[in-house]
VOBA-1610 file (N, C-alpha, C; in pm, whole numbers, padded with zeros to 5 digits, always signed):
BEGIN
Met+00092-00107-00006Met-00017+00029+00003Met+00109+00105+00010Ser+00098+00208-00078Ser+00165+00353-00091Ser+00106+00456+00009Leu+00227+00529-00016Leu+00201+00636+00112Leu+00073+00750+00090Arg-00027+00758+00140Arg-00151+00868+00131Arg-00013+00997+00160Lys-00069+01093+00088Lys-00026+01243+00071Lys-00131+01356+00142Asn-00103+01307+00278Asn-00204+01366+00391Asn-00132+01538+00433Lys-00220+01589+00433Lys-00216+01717+00476Lys-00203+01739+00597Phe-00110+01826+00697Phe-00108+01757+00836Phe-00105+01903+00891Ser-00171+01937+01028Ser-00141+02046+01068Ser-00012+02125+01164Gln+00036+02209+01194Gln+00106+02271+01302Gln+00021+02205+01440Glu-00095+02209+01475Glu-00117+02094+01590Glu-00087+01954+01613Asp-00118+01896+01452Asp-00097+01738+01446Asp+00032+01704+01488Lys+00139+01810+01381Lys+00300+01755+01464Lys+00286+01746+01539Phe+00260+01861+01647Phe+00311+01871+01822Phe+00203+01764+01865Phe+00081+01744+01861Phe+00020+01589+01911Phe+00134+01492+01925Met+00115+01457+01793Met+00243+01324+01702Met+00366+01350+01783Gln+00419+01444+01795Gln+00559+01438+01849Gln+00535+01437+01992Leu+00463+01459+02090Leu+00442+01405+02209Leu+00441+01257+02208Ala+00347+01188+02161Ala+00356+01075+02090Ala+00464+00976+02089Leu+00547+01055+01972Leu+00702+01021+01987Leu+00759+01019+02088Asn+00779+01117+02160Asn+00836+01081+02293Asn+00800+01017+02421Leu+00644+00992+02412Leu+00648+00872+02523Leu+00633+00732+02441Ala+00671+00720+02350Ala+00748+00595+02251Ala+00887+00598+02312Ser+01012+00708+02233Ser+01087+00670+02292Ser+01159+00629+02452Asp+01053+00721+02500Asp+01090+00723+02655Asp+01104+00570+02714Arg+01021+00494+02666Arg+01029+00352+02700Arg+01102+00234+02631Leu+01189+00289+02550Leu+01269+00208+02410Leu+01326+00098+02487Gly+01348+00025+02456Gly+01406-00114+02514Gly+01361-00212+02657Leu+01256-00119+02672Leu+01157-00190+02848Leu+01046-00222+02826Thr+00999-00297+02658Thr+00864-00327+02639Thr+00893-00466+02589Gly+00974-00542+02635Gly+00987-00656+02555Gly+00992-00683+02463Glu+00924-00818+02375Glu+00885-00801+02230Glu+00806-00751+02190Asn+00731-00677+02260Asn+00669-00523+02207Asn+00711-00434+02162Pro+00683-00374+02044Pro+00691-00212+02026Pro+00685-00129+02160Ser+00789-00001+02181Ser+00745+00123+02228Ser+00632+00214+02225Val+00537+00220+02230Val+00426+00304+02124Val+00387+00391+02232Gly+00373+00563+02213Gly+00306+00611+02245Gly+00229+00695+02212Cys+00086+00717+02287Cys-00084+00795+02232Cys-00085+00874+02283Val-00177+01000+02222Val-00192+01062+02276Val-00340+01100+02223Ile-00465+01143+02283Ile-00591+01174+02240Ile-00687+01296+02306Val-00695+01376+02169Val-00732+01519+02165Val-00855+01522+02109Arg-00887+01638+02203Arg-01090+01696+02215Arg-01014+01821+02137Asn-01109+01870+02062Asn-01064+02087+02067Asn-00941+02113+02120Asn-00879+02014+02048Asn-00723+02119+02064Asn-00654+02046+02175Glu-00731+01993+02232Glu-00708+01991+02394Glu-00679+01825+02413Ile-00559+01799+02543Ile-00525+01667+02578Ile-00598+01616+02656Ile-00647+01505+02654Ile-00749+01461+02744Ile-00724+01315+02777Ser-00579+01310+02733Ser-00496+01103+02765Ser-00393+01134+02741Ile-00310+01087+02770Ile-00197+01002+02683Ile-00175+00833+02750Gly-00071+00841+02705Gly-00038+00643+02725Gly+00082+00558+02674Gln+00127+00528+02759Gln+00276+00431+02664Gln+00196+00296+02692Thr+00292+00198+02577Thr+00333+00045+02606Thr+00351+00060+02752Gly+00318-00078+02827Gly+00350-00090+02957Gly+00504-00199+02992Leu+00596-00185+03104Leu+00671-00230+03100Leu+00655-00360+03043Asn+00727-00426+02956Asn+00754-00568+02888Asn+00658-00573+02814Gly+00585-00514+02740Gly+00486-00507+02641Gly+00348-00512+02712Arg+00319-00506+02792Arg+00191-00498+02802Arg+00086-00435+02934Pro-00015-00355+02956Pro-00095-00328+02830Pro-00039-00225+02724His-00136-00229+02587His-00022-00159+02477His-00091+00016+02496Ala-00037+00136+02424Ala-00023+00242+02463Ala-00177+00270+02456Glu-00249+00193+02347Glu-00375+00232+02302Glu-00451+00244+02440Phe-00480+00095+02467Phe-00521+00061+02598Phe-00507+00179+02714Asn-00430+00183+02699Asn-00337+00306+02882Asn-00435+00416+02826Ala-00430+00468+02724Ala-00482+00604+02749Ala-00630+00604+02723Ile-00703+00486+02621Ile-00846+00477+02669Ile-00880+00498+02810Lys-00802+00384+02893Lys-00874+00285+03017Lys-00865+00404+03128Ser-00723+00492+03073Ser-00702+00623+03200Ser-00772+00734+03141Cys-00840+00769+03102Cys-00916+00902+03025Cys-01059+00930+03126Lys-01047+01001+03209Lys-01152+01029+03286Lys-01248+01136+03174Lys-01229+01164+03075Lys-01371+01245+03008Lys-01411+01138+02896Asn-01484+01214+02874Asn-01585+01199+02743Asn-01516+01141+02603Leu-01495+01019+02537Leu-01411+01026+02426Leu-01464+01034+02316Asn-01588+01041+02357Asn-01674+01025+02157Asn-01643+01169+02083Gly-01598+01192+01954Gly-01525+01281+01883Gly-01387+01297+01906Ser-01350+01224+01954Ser-01176+01240+02028Ser-01140+01227+01881Lys-00963+01252+01885Lys-00846+01194+01770Lys-00745+01156+01824Met-00733+01039+01798Met-00587+01000+01842Met-00479+01014+01784Tyr-00365+01039+01840Tyr-00238+01005+01801Tyr-00128+00902+01863Val-00079+00838+01754Val-00026+00685+01768Val+00118+00684+01703Ser+00232+00658+01769Ser+00348+00638+01688Ser+00359+00521+01601Leu+00283+00423+01619Leu+00245+00293+01553Leu+00108+00266+01521Glu+00100+00234+01383Glu-00008+00175+01381Glu-00047+00083+01439Pro-00204+00110+01516Pro-00253+00022+01626Pro-00281-00097+01563Cys-00304-00213+01651Cys-00241-00361+01608Cys-00446-00397+01600Ala-00408-00523+01482Ala-00578-00491+01416Ala-00588-00693+01500His-00501-00762+01529His-00474-00887+01543His-00489-00894+01684Tyr-00544-01093+01693Tyr-00531-01112+01830Tyr-00471-01170+01866Gly-00365-01145+01981Gly-00223-01220+02055Gly-00283-01230+02185Lys-00201-01179+02281Lys-00224-01211+02431Lys-00319-01140+02441Thr-00360-01022+02384Thr-00476-00971+02477Thr-00525-00920+02284Pro-00671-00879+02298Pro-00747-00827+02176Pro-00676-00751+02136Pro-00752-00673+01984Pro-00675-00623+01906Pro-00673-00471+01980Cys-00590-00343+01941Cys-00618-00255+01996Cys-00697-00181+01902Thr-00759-00214+01799Thr-00832-00152+01690Thr-01006-00138+01738Asn-00985-00265+01831Asn-01138-00303+01915Asn-01209-00177+02017Ile-01096-00161+02089Ile-01122-00102+02197Ile-01141+00095+02188Ile-01047+00078+02004Ile-01064+00236+01984Ile-01177+00233+01903Ile-01230+00126+01829Ile-01413+00176+01821Ile-01494+00159+01909Asn-01495+00097+01972Asn-01591+00099+02154Asn-01586+00193+02217Ser-01449+00325+02188Ser-01463+00408+02299Ser-01525+00564+02179Lys-01544+00550+02067Lys-01601+00616+01982Lys-01519+00730+01962Ile-01388+00708+01949Ile-01300+00754+01872Ile-01306+00835+01738Lys-01329+00926+01659Lys-01371+00994+01534Lys-01243+00956+01437Glu-01134+00987+01505Glu-01022+01010+01403Glu-00890+00924+01464Val-00806+00835+01413Val-00688+00807+01428Val-00570+00853+01324Ile-00464+00903+01384Ile-00343+00929+01283Ile-00208+00852+01386Phe-00171+00816+01269Phe-00019+00722+01315Phe+00047+00764+01206Ala+00195+00767+01277Ala+00312+00801+01233Ala+00391+00705+01123Ile+00357+00532+01106Ile+00396+00483+01056Ile+00329+00365+01075Glu+00325+00253+00915Glu+00245+00106+00975Glu+00361+00011+01020Asp+00279-00049+01078Asp+00364-00192+01182Asp+00413-00269+01055Thr+00545-00284+01097Thr+00650-00408+00976Thr+00525-00517+00986Asp+00484-00595+01116Asp+00432-00701+01115Asp+00311-00749+01061Ser+00323-00846+00964Ser+00268-00851+00887Ser+00119-00887+00938Arg+00101-00911+01069Arg-00033-00975+01132Arg-00111-00826+01131Thr-00054-00699+01110Thr-00119-00604+01145Thr-00112-00467+01001Lys+00044-00490+00946Lys+00008-00406+00873Lys-00099-00365+00779Phe-00100-00199+00781Phe-00247-00181+00719Phe-00362-00235+00691Lys-00379-00327+00817Lys-00492-00411+00810Lys-00627-00322+00895Ser-00529-00240+01002Ser-00665-00127+01077Ser-00698-00053+01000Ile-00655-00023+00909Ile-00675+00124+00766Ile-00840+00012+00735Lys-00848-00075+00692Lys-00957-00124+00658Lys-01047-00179+00767Ile-01003-00173+00880Ile-01109-00203+00953Ile-01150-00038+01010Phe-01116+00065+01000Phe-01137+00198+01044Phe-01217+00245+00925Lys-01152+00212+00810Lys-01307+00225+00677Lys-01418+00183+00704Lys-01403+00076+00750Lys-01544+00002+00756Lys-01633+00010+00861Lys-01544+00110+00976Lys-01650+00131+01066Lys-01668+00272+01079Lys-01579+00301+00951Lys-01648+00487+00877Lys-01511+00585+01049Ile-01489+00517+01062Ile-01361+00626+01144Ile-01251+00671+01072Lys-01201+00821+01044Lys-01170+00879+00967Lys-00959+00833+01024Phe-00923+00879+00928Phe-00769+00801+00982Phe-00650+00868+00904Lys-00544+00865+00928Lys-00436+00954+00850Lys-00334+00876+00878Tyr-00194+00862+00798Tyr-00084+00835+00864Tyr-00002+00850+00808Gly+00149+00858+00794Gly+00259+00914+00727Gly+00354+01066+00863Leu+00261+01073+00957Leu+00288+01237+00981Leu+00391+01209+01111Leu+00520+01259+01047Leu+00672+01306+01138Leu+00730+01117+01125Lys+00728+01068+00988Lys+00729+00949+00934Lys+00890+00899+00976Asn+00986+01020+00911Asn+01121+00962+00974Asn+01157+00973+01052Asp+01094+01065+01140Asp+01125+01042+01317Asp+01065+00906+01346Ala+00953+00832+01311Ala+00908+00774+01350Ala+01027+00629+01333Gln+01076+00659+01238Gln+01131+00537+01162Gln+01276+00515+01292Lys+01367+00652+01294Lys+01445+00626+01379Lys+01426+00529+01521Ile+01289+00559+01572Ile+01279+00469+01717Ile+01232+00383+01672Tyr+01167+00340+01552Tyr+01164+00180+01557Tyr+01267+00120+01454Lys+01374+00146+01443Lys+01466+00081+01377Lys+01492-00015+01424Ser+01521-00073+01547Ser+01593-00178+01639Ser+01393-00271+01628Tyr+01314-00235+01638Tyr+01143-00309+01598Tyr+01146-00377+01483Ile+01174-00288+01360Ile+01155-00315+01243Ile+01290-00434+01229Tyr+01379-00395+01235Tyr+01473-00523+01237Tyr+01447-00639+01284Asn+01434-00624+01413Asn+01402-00804+01481Asn+01281-00869+01403Lys+01172-00773+01305Lys+01109-00823+01268Lys+01156-00888+01113Arg+01223-00822+01081Arg+01239-00845+00929Arg+01318-00963+00946Lys+01408-00986+01052Lys+01563-01043+01073Lys+01493-01139+01146Lys+01430-01171+01259Lys+01418-01277+01333Lys+01581-01269+01412Leu+01588-01135+01453Leu+01720-01153+01518Leu+01721-00995+01663Pro+01811-01018+01698Pro+01824-00924+01801Pro+01855-00796+01742Phe+01873-00679+01774Phe+01922-00518+01725Phe+02019-00494+01810Val+02182-00539+01793Val+02275-00575+01851Val+02355-00441+01828Thr+02393-00388+01945Thr+02496-00277+01954Thr+02602-00287+02032Gly+02755-00268+01940Gly+02849-00275+02019Gly+02930-00151+02123Lys+02997-00202+02224Lys+03009-00119+02301Lys+03225-00111+02331Leu+03307-00020+02343Leu+03438-00043+02357Leu+03498+00084+02378Ala+03563+00074+02480Ala+03621+00182+02546Ala+03810+00155+02571Val+03864+00277+02469Val+03983+00236+02428Val+04067+00389+02484Ser+04202+00387+02521Ser+04280+00465+02508Ser+04306+00525+02358Arg+04364+00639+02388Arg+04403+00784+02258Arg+04501+00660+02166Asp+04584+00600+02208Asp+04659+00493+02144Asp+04624+00346+02103Asn+04488+00369+02157Asn+04371+00242+02121Asn+04417+00123+02199Tyr+04461+00104+02359Tyr+04463+00025+02422Tyr+04330+00021+02460Ile+04308-00111+02516Ile+04228-00163+02578Ile+04244-00196+02727Asn+04311-00226+02804Asn+04334-00197+02880Asn+04532-00180+02945Ser+04528-00144+03128Ser+04609-00068+03132Ser+04641-00155+03292Lys+04795-00178+03325Lys+04812-00173+03467Lys+04786-00103+03578Lys+04841-00015+03503Lys+04828+00115+03630Lys+04717+00155+03619Met+04608+00181+03526Met+04496+00246+03564Met+04343+00143+03495Lys+04264+00143+03623Lys+04162+00080+03631Lys+04038+00087+03527Lys+04019+00222+03547Lys+03941+00307+03441Lys+03958+00369+03317Ile+03945+00318+03213Ile+03996+00353+03102Ile+03923+00517+03053Thr+03819+00534+03095Thr+03730+00607+03056Thr+03687+00749+03172Thr+03634+00816+03146Thr+03610+00957+03244Thr+03442+00846+03319Glu+03400+00904+03425Glu+03251+00883+03530Glu+03182+00875+03447His+03151+01032+03323His+03078+01041+03249His+03094+00943+03114Ser+03164+00927+03083Ser+03180+00808+02965Ser+03093+00655+03041Asn+03082+00660+03221Asn+03044+00529+03230Asn+02906+00536+03311Ser+02843+00678+03304Ser+02721+00701+03291Ser+02652+00618+03125Ile+02720+00694+03041Ile+02647+00650+02906Ile+02650+00524+02923Thr+02712+00465+02938Thr+02747+00276+02956Thr+02651+00227+03017His+02592+00286+03132His+02477+00237+03218His+02362+00285+03163Leu+02335+00379+03017Leu+02234+00411+02994Leu+02147+00276+02883Leu+02317+00275+02849Leu+02285+00195+02753Leu+02260+00027+02781Arg+02299-00026+02916Arg+02256-00115+02960Arg+02081-00098+03053Tyr+02045+00013+03022Tyr+01906+00040+03037Tyr+01821+00066+02925Arg+01912+00039+02855Arg+01839+00100+02689Arg+01811-00067+02652Asn+01880-00177+02673Asn+01911-00268+02638Asn+01836-00403+02692Asp+01764-00500+02682Asp+01707-00579+02752Asp+01762-00696+02773Ser+01928-00740+02699Ser+02010-00822+02721Ser+02172-00768+02692Ile+02259-00834+02789Ile+02367-00829+02750Ile+02490-00920+02708Leu+02584-00900+02638Leu+02669-01073+02646Leu+02832-01020+02641Ile+02840-01097+02711Ile+03031-01121+02708Ile+03076-01276+02744Ser+03216-01263+02696Ser+03236-01378+02720Ser+03325-01396+02834Asn+03345-01577+02845Asn+03351-01611+02979Asn+03533-01536+03046Lys+03591-01496+02902Lys+03725-01429+02943Lys+03711-01316+03019Thr+03567-01235+02983Thr+03604-01138+03019Thr+03546-01128+03153Leu+03411-01210+03187Leu+03356-01268+03306Leu+03503-01302+03402Asn+03534-01401+03379Asn+03663-01431+03489Asn+03773-01356+03524Asn+03809-01261+03412Asn+03931-01151+03437Asn+03837-01021+03508Asp+03775-00966+03418Asp+03711-00857+03493Asp+03631-00832+03589Asn+03545-00988+03614Asn+03457-00989+03710Asn+03331-00820+03711Pro+03313-00865+03637Pro+03209-00718+03580Pro+03057-00773+03624Lys+02980-00637+03683Lys+02830-00644+03763Lys+02714-00656+03590Leu+02747-00612+03529Leu+02685-00567+03394Leu+02528-00558+03385Asn+02536-00456+03530Asn+02386-00407+03568Asn+02389-00243+03549Cys+02231-00228+03548Cys+02277-00067+03538Cys+02242+00007+03702Arg+02345+00041+03697Arg+02382+00169+03817Arg+02383+00325+03788Ile+02228+00358+03772Ile+02166+00442+03719Ile+02051+00452+03866Thr+02069+00599+03951Thr+01952+00563+04021Thr+01862+00615+03993Gly+01776+00491+04059Gly+01626+00494+04010Gly+01592+00399+03861Leu+01713+00324+03836Leu+01684+00214+03679Leu+01738+00109+03739Thr+01792+00042+03820Thr+01848-00046+03816Thr+01753-00150+03815Lys+01613-00147+03849Lys+01544-00252+03808Lys+01544-00273+03691Tyr+01585-00192+03576Tyr+01576-00219+03485Tyr+01722-00265+03378Ser+01832-00327+03458Ser+01944-00397+03433Ser+01883-00513+03361Pro+01993-00528+03240Pro+01989-00691+03115Pro+01961-00748+03153Lys+01971-00868+03068Lys+01946-00978+03126Lys+02103-01059+03087Arg+02197-01085+03132Arg+02309-01131+03106Arg+02353-01261+03019Val+02418-01269+02933Val+02438-01386+02838Val+02558-01410+02802Ile+02608-01484+02863Ile+02752-01505+02877Ile+02792-01667+02763Leu+02899-01633+02689Leu+02946-01746+02627Leu+03079-01821+02718Asp+03017-01929+02732Asp+03150-02020+02826Asp+03169-02153+02787Lys+03207-02210+02673Lys+03259-02317+02620Lys+03222-02446+02721Asn+03329-02437+02816Asn+03348-02511+02907Asn+03256-02508+03067Leu+03196-02396+03059Leu+03155-02396+03154Leu+03240-02368+03290Ser+03324-02227+03273Ser+03409-02196+03374Ser+03377-02102+03401Ile+03280-01993+03434Ile+03267-01907+03559Ile+03278-01964+03672Lys+03323-01880+03761Lys+03458-01881+03871Lys+03257-01870+03987Lys+03268-01962+04064Lys+03200-01911+04166Lys+03165-01842+04235Thr+03297-01738+04275Thr+03321-01616+04344Thr+03287-01509+04273Ser+03250-01529+04141Ser+03203-01411+04017Ser+03083-01374+04115Tyr+03045-01183+04083Tyr+02926-01136+04089Tyr+02840-01186+03994Ile+02829-01227+03870Ile+02739-01284+03820Ile+02660-01374+03859Phe+02756-01494+03886Phe+02730-01639+03925Phe+02676-01605+04082Gln+02751-01512+04151Gln+02629-01488+04278Gln+02521-01442+04326Thr+02478-01337+04198Thr+02324-01272+04177Thr+02270-01302+04092Ser+02308-01454+04051Ser+02174-01509+03923Ser+02079-01594+03999Lys+01975-01526+03912Lys+01855-01654+03975Lys+01765-01631+03869Lys+01656-01676+03818Lys+01590-01716+03717Lys+01553-01604+03677Lys+01554-01637+03561Lys+01567-01559+03450Lys+01682-01454+03381Asn+01742-01413+03502Asn+01809-01325+03536Asn+01993-01350+03397Thr+01985-01481+03410Thr+02128-01502+03272Thr+02104-01631+03203Ile+02181-01631+03134Ile+02162-01753+03018Ile+02328-01771+02966Ile+02378-01822+02987Ile+02508-01923+02936Ile+02483-02026+02832Phe+02549-02021+02795Phe+02600-02097+02601Phe+02720-02197+02621Tyr+02686-02315+02612Tyr+02793-02346+02661Tyr+02822-02492+02550Glu+02923-02556+02543Glu+02964-02703+02467Glu+02961-02818+02567Lys+03027-02822+02607Lys+03041-02958+02678Lys+03077-02875+02862Ala+03046-03032+02933Ala+03113-02927+03095Ala+03095-03062+03193Pro+03132-03128+03254Pro+03129-03204+03370Pro+02950-03203+03434Lys+02908-03320+03459Lys+02798-03276+03514Lys+02732-03192+03623Arg+02882-03226+03746Arg+02864-03153+03884Arg+02859-02994+03818Lys+02948-02960+03720Lys+02977-02809+03694Lys+02778-02737+03629Ile+02699-02839+03550Ile+02577-02824+03489Ile+02492-02824+03628Asp+02501-02909+03738Asp+02413-02939+03819Asp+02402-02793+03925Arg+02524-02736+03908Arg+02533-02642+04024Arg+02491-02513+03932Leu+02500-02473+03811Leu+02425-02348+03784Leu+02324-02380+03754Ile+02244-02498+03715Ile+02103-02510+03680Ile+02035-02432+03855Asn+02093-02537+03965Asn+02059-02530+04071Asn+02046-02344+04081Lys+02166-02230+04057Lys+02179-02139+04078Lys+02102-02072+04009Gly+01953-02151+03946Gly+01867-02045+03851Gly+01898-02006+03722Ile+02063-02064+03679Ile+02051-01995+03549Ile+02047-02100+03411Lys+02001-02031+03392Lys+01974-02123+03182Lys+02096-02134+03122Leu+02110-02296+03112Leu+02227-02363+02994Leu+02130-02352+02851Ile+02226-02323+02749Ile+02198-02371+02637Ile+02277-02454+02542Lys+02315-02542+02539Lys+02412-02652+02484Lys+02455-02563+02329Val+02495-02540+02283Val+02538-02526+02117Val+02709-02606+02113Lys+02736-02647+02000Lys+02856-02713+01934Lys+02923-02569+01859Thr+02995-02584+01863Thr+03130-02495+01835Thr+03145-02547+01698Asn+03197-02396+01590Asn+03254-02473+01454Asn+03382-02526+01430Lys+03456-02522+01353Lys+03605-02621+01333Lys+03675-02496+01388Asn+03656-02398+01382Asn+03756-02308+01437Asn+03787-02327+01634Asn+03678-02361+01671Asn+03686-02421+01806Asn+03591-02315+01851Phe+03516-02230+01771Phe+03425-02078+01849Phe+03279-02124+01824Phe+03213-02047+01862Phe+03074-02065+01835Phe+03021-01988+01743Asp+02924-02033+01653Asp+02877-01933+01498Asp+02791-01848+01596Leu+02848-01716+01610Leu+02728-01611+01649Leu+02617-01614+01556Lys+02611-01629+01441Lys+02478-01588+01376Lys+02352-01698+01480Ile+02424-01817+01547Ile+02368-01950+01597Ile+02270-01914+01749Ile+02386-01856+01791Ile+02372-01745+01910Ile+02297-01675+01910Leu+02265-01571+01840Leu+02174-01430+01804Leu+02041-01488+01784Arg+02020-01581+01717Arg+01933-01672+01661Arg+01841-01750+01835Lys+01885-01768+01846Lys+01871-01848+01981Lys+01847-01739+02080Ile+01940-01668+02060Ile+01901-01540+02180Ile+01742-01438+02159Tyr+01732-01439+02016Tyr+01621-01372+01972Tyr+01463-01468+02049Thr+01487-01591+02010Thr+01391-01688+02057Thr+01345-01711+02170Leu+01460-01637+02264Leu+01390-01607+02372Leu+01348-01531+02454Gly+01362-01446+02357Gly+01262-01265+02394Gly+01317-01172+02391Cys+01460-01170+02355Cys+01580-01040+02378Cys+01575-01016+02244Arg+01536-00866+02207Arg+01521-00791+02127Arg+01599-00647+02065Asn+01679-00668+02192Asn+01813-00550+02179Asn+01907-00581+02271Leu+02023-00620+02185Leu+02133-00706+02310Leu+02278-00601+02273Leu+02304-00567+02364Leu+02422-00487+02415Leu+02534-00595+02382Val+02690-00574+02324Val+02806-00647+02354Val+02882-00612+02430Glu+02932-00628+02518Glu+03062-00557+02599Glu+03158-00628+02624Gly+03186-00648+02479Gly+03324-00818+02427Gly+03479-00665+02479Gly+03541-00818+02475Gly+03679-00783+02494Gly+03764-00771+02341Lys+03906-00789+02329Lys+03942-00788+02211Lys+03876-00892+02137Cys+03875-01019+02135Cys+03860-01135+02086Cys+03684-01127+01989Leu+03615-01100+02132Leu+03471-01093+02076Leu+03429-00993+01984Thr+03457-00911+02023Thr+03446-00785+01968Thr+03488-00800+01804Ala+03609-00816+01781Ala+03683-00881+01643Ala+03578-00977+01568Ser+03471-01038+01611Ser+03453-01189+01558Ser+03296-01113+01553Phe+03205-01031+01650Phe+03148-00948+01594Phe+03167-00818+01473Leu+03257-00777+01480Leu+03290-00693+01358Leu+03326-00733+01199Lys+03389-00868+01214Lys+03439-00947+01123Lys+03303-00943+01032Asn+03184-01027+01097Asn+03075-01067+01071Asn+02965-00973+01049Met+02996-00838+01049Met+02901-00742+01057Met+02795-00756+01146His+02796-00813+01300His+02679-00855+01332His+02637-00747+01450Phe+02721-00574+01435Phe+02672-00506+01485Phe+02589-00437+01455Asn+02493-00382+01476Asn+02383-00282+01397Asn+02436-00118+01439Gln+02522-00141+01535Gln+02565-00018+01574Gln+02663-00007+01633Phe+02771+00063+01686Phe+02888+00053+01770Phe+02908+00174+01854Tyr+02950+00200+01998Tyr+02993+00251+02032Tyr+03137+00268+02035Leu+03192+00359+01981Leu+03324+00334+02080Leu+03379+00484+02158Phe+03418+00429+02235Phe+03499+00541+02399Phe+03622+00608+02397Lys+03666+00723+02332Lys+03794+00712+02321Lys+03858+00806+02409Ser+03989+00737+02515Ser+04035+00862+02642Ser+04122+00944+02593Ser+04114+01015+02659Ser+04220+01113+02590Ser+04364+01055+02703Asn+04389+00970+02732Asn+04546+00910+02785Asn+04546+00814+02687Asn+04718+00832+02684Asn+04810+00721+02616Asn+04837+00624+02668Phe+04835+00493+02681Phe+04896+00393+02787Phe+05063+00369+02715Asn+05049+00396+02627Asn+05208+00367+02575Asn+05273+00241+02583Lys+05170+00145+02576Lys+05216+00037+02520Lys+05190-00078+02683Ser+05146-00008+02785Ser+05151-00068+02893Ser+05104-00205+02883Thr+05047-00262+02763Thr+04952-00403+02811Thr+04956-00417+02627Lys+04913-00569+02595Lys+04940-00640+02506Lys+04809-00600+02406Leu+04699-00581+02463Leu+04558-00533+02409Leu+04551-00444+02342Asn+04617-00395+02227Asn+04592-00342+02149Asn+04498-00371+02032Val+04372-00232+02008Val+04269-00297+01899Val+04252-00217+01789Ser+04375-00121+01735Ser+04390-00062+01620Ser+04348-00153+01514Ser+04396-00263+01469Ser+04356-00343+01362Ser+04211-00348+01352Glu+04136-00368+01518Glu+03992-00425+01492Glu+03927-00219+01470Leu+03996-00139+01494Leu+03910-00008+01528Leu+03925+00029+01317Asn+04016-00019+01271Asn+04046+00027+01129Asn+03913-00069+01080His+03890-00189+01080His+03814-00279+01048His+03648-00215+01065Leu+03664-00160+01214Leu+03530-00119+01210Leu+03486+00026+01163Ser+03622+00080+01115Ser+03586+00230+01023Ser+03561+00209+00886Phe+03619+00052+00846Phe+03568+00035+00711Phe+03453-00001+00688Lys+03466-00100+00768Lys+03315-00167+00737Lys+03156-00099+00811Tyr+03177+00020+00844Tyr+03085+00093+00924Tyr+03080+00226+00875Lys+03043+00266+00777Lys+03074+00392+00720Lys+03021+00538+00802Lys+02904+00487+00833Lys+02818+00608+00904Lys+02876+00596+01050Lys+02921+00766+01055Lys+03000+00760+01201Lys+02994+00939+01227Ser+02877+00919+01344Ser+02895+01072+01441Ser+02978+01073+01516Lys+02993+01199+01609Lys+03053+01232+01706Lys+02921+01244+01844Ile+02936+01192+01899Ile+02821+01214+01985Ile+02812+01303+02095Asn+02710+01416+02072Asn+02751+01566+02158Asn+02653+01535+02309Thr+02766+01486+02381Thr+02728+01519+02498Thr+02871+01504+02599Phe+02838+01522+02691Phe+02921+01608+02808Phe+03017+01537+02888Thr+03110+01471+02803Thr+03163+01330+02887Thr+03359+01370+02901Gly+03330+01462+03006Gly+03523+01538+03014Gly+03594+01532+02887Asn+03693+01472+02919Asn+03781+01494+02806Asn+03741+01327+02756Asp+03723+01293+02754Asp+03684+01153+02606Asp+03563+01213+02500Val+03563+01143+02414Val+03502+01131+02298Val+03446+01015+02246Val+03335+01024+02230Val+03250+00963+02194Val+03187+00886+02045Tyr+03199+00817+01942Tyr+03150+00787+01860Tyr+03040+00690+01835Leu+02930+00705+01755Leu+02900+00591+01661Leu+02861+00599+01599Tyr+02868+00456+01516Tyr+02903+00423+01400Tyr+02779+00343+01346Ser+02753+00305+01222Ser+02580+00194+01240Ser+02655+00183+01080Lys+02586+00066+00995Lys+02609+00044+00838Lys+02538+00185+00803
//
């Protein structure tokens, strides 16, 4: 179905921007469902707003309609994404819109999900509800970039992250932290925005990371931890092992003694057995597919040199954040990643500087 050339007023743009802001606010927090924002207006006055519920339900339209204290008859609804028109775990939003007597629905872009795409339009036509779409489409497409990728590829949207010194080292015997506290805050924001985080067993055992979001008020949105550990070498003293509970930790492995397997299962860790390839490495495409089937939609990879290189080689990153420190390490370690960064610049042509205060650090965003 081709895009209709609808005319929109400045008021329409204002209300849709609010809906997009509501959608953007919960990116990464709505599980397998897209984050949607909804604004209901009557006589150019906002009478209700709604967002997709945490973990994906209830939907934004349902929340906006149910929380409205005024008569909805004759009102106009602005939605960041086409309202769903199919039965899933809940009835379609088109049902509640029809029953509420809303007279017009405006949405920014169509849903890429084949169960809904443009189907709401047919329903609205039949019920004589006015509709328009395409308002602030470009802005909406940026918000739903990962959701569209999920639906089309059946894979998680993968974000890479690496902190390096000015001379491209990722480790120093003298300095525990490579970048400033301001850069660290961005890292925690990325953890908040992603529902899962992936590292290797080498990073786990060498660095003993927490992999959680430590921004005040957002700790409960910490991502699910995913570990690649062929022989289940995870240390019992590690933070990840000690804080594992049902559904918050997944380990991919190939083989291990029964005692190790039982110990991890008893700790609530989900173990997934996967064969390695002829080079004794996991096939990352297989790993990503399995992660997707577990409901993970936005994956952050905080790998070391080897894992990052493997993701870059196979172009599994959808986007990549490079944190560049102002400090030189002057060969204080062997972990130089200059070749990996050259690979990054070669394969990911779009590069932009993140305009935020990070002290003396510089942050770059690479994308395909």
